C-alpha distance (Angstrom), angle and dihedral (degrees) to the residues before:
residue distance angle dihedral
X1 . . .
X2 3.76 . .
X3 3.78 115.7 .
X4 3.79 121.6 -139.5
X5 3.76 136.2 -165.1
X6 3.81 106.1 -111.2
X7 3.80 137.8 177.4
X8 3.82 109.1 -107.5
X9 3.80 128.5 -163.9
X10 3.79 128.6 -174.2
X11 3.80 135.8 140.1
X12 3.80 90.0 -87.8
X13 3.80 102.0 37.5
X14 3.80 143.1 30.7
X15 3.78 114.4 -177.6
X16 3.77 146.9 67.8
X17 3.78 124.2 -31.9
X18 3.77 144.3 157.7
X19 3.80 119.4 -80.6
X20 3.84 91.6 -142.1
X21 3.83 105.7 41.3
X22 3.80 143.1 16.8
X23 3.84 96.2 -88.5
X24 3.82 113.3 129.9
X25 3.78 130.6 -178.5
X26 3.79 117.6 -109.6
X27 3.82 113.1 -179.8
X28 3.79 112.3 -125.8
X29 3.79 94.8 -128.4
X30 3.76 147.7 -30.6
X31 3.77 117.8 -35.6
X32 3.79 111.7 -105.3
X33 3.77 131.5 174.2
X34 3.75 146.5 120.9
X35 3.81 92.2 -92.6
X36 3.77 141.8 12.2
X37 3.81 89.6 -108.1
X38 3.83 91.2 54.5
X39 3.82 91.3 49.1
X40 3.81 90.8 50.2
X41 3.81 92.4 48.8
X42 3.82 91.2 49.2
X43 3.83 91.9 48.1
X44 3.80 92.7 49.7
X45 3.81 92.2 45.2
X46 3.82 91.5 51.6
X47 3.81 91.5 46.2
X48 3.80 93.7 48.9
X49 3.82 93.1 45.6
X50 3.81 93.7 50.5
X51 3.82 92.0 45.6
X52 3.80 91.8 50.6
X53 3.82 92.0 47.9
X54 3.82 98.3 45.5
X55 3.78 119.7 102.5
X56 3.79 115.9 -139.1
X57 3.77 109.8 -122.9
X58 3.79 107.5 -129.7
X59 3.81 91.9 -155.1
X60 3.84 91.6 58.0
X61 3.79 108.2 48.4
X62 3.81 115.5 162.3
X63 3.79 94.3 -115.9
X64 3.82 90.6 63.0
X65 3.81 91.8 51.0
X66 3.81 91.7 60.1
X67 3.82 93.6 58.2
């Protein structure tokens, strides 16, 4: 199965997560930059990098969490 970056909403979390496991993106700090566009680019770059580097945990697939 191919994993995808998806928008996730629950009582505890609103943000991006993995479509195949329980990984969610937590920014490493406050957004800073010379402009709003620069802050957005940095946020998206950090999100995409962390998503690409994460390893889906086989023991925690999303379909088990819903049970």
